[in-house]
N, C-alpha and C positions, 0 to 999 in steps of 0.2 A: 875465279879469274879476277885478278886485281887490275888496277888501271894500267900498269906497265905491260901486263900481258895483253890487255885489250888494245893498247897502242901498237904492240908488235903484230897482233892479228890483223888490225886495220892496215898497217903498213904492208904486210905481205899480201893481203887480199886485194888492195887497191894499187899495188905497185908504187908505193910512196916511200919516202924516207921516214924513219921513226920520228924525226922532228916535225915533218909535215903532217904525219898522222896524229901526233900529239896536239898540234895546233888545230887540226880539224876536229878532234874530239873535244878540246876545250871550247872551241867556237860553238859546237853543237850543244854541249851542256850549258854554256852561257846563254844561248838563244832560248833554250827550254826554260831555264831559270828566269830569264827576263819576261818571257810570256806568262809564266805562272805567277810571278810577283805582280804582274799587271792585271791579274784576274782572268787571263785568257787560257784556253786549253791548247794542247798540241796533239794533233792526230797524225799518226804515221800508219797509213793503210797497210794492213797485213801484219803489222807489228803490235800496235796498241795505241792507247791514248793516255796522255798525261793531263791531269785536271786538278783544280783546286776544289776541295770539299769543305763544307762547314761541319765542325764537330760541336755538338751541343754541350751546354754546360751540364755538369753532373756532380754527384757527390762521391768522393773517394774516401779512403781510410788511410790514416798514417800508420804504417806497419810497426813503428816503434812504440807508439803510445796507444794505438787502437781508436783514437778520436777521429770523428768525421771531419773532412775538410771539403770546401767548395772548390771545384775545379772549373775555371771559367771557360766559356765558349772560345773556340779558336778556329783558324783555317789550317788545313793540312794539304800537302801535296799527295796525290794518289795516282796510281797507274792501273789501267785495266788492259789486260792482254787481248790482242786481236785474235781472230779466228785462226790465221795461219800459225801464229806463235803457239797457241794452245794445242793445235794439231801436231806440231813438230815436237812438242814436249812429251806427248803421250806415248 
């Protein structure tokens, strides 16, 4: 499912216009992005949690030359599915 299909599903499920559904989706993703960039997590009970995780520095390998390179530590966005979502997928 791509963004346009998700907007259409939200519009039909919530009895909204596609424009309103698109604005709601953009506001939701914007709020999640803002929370994560501020270092906070977002928990949606039954669906899952969005969080920021630290990725440790590590040594990688350049596939073209085979030489080792240092990959610096970074922060990444992560999602952990909630119980209801896990059960519905099985």
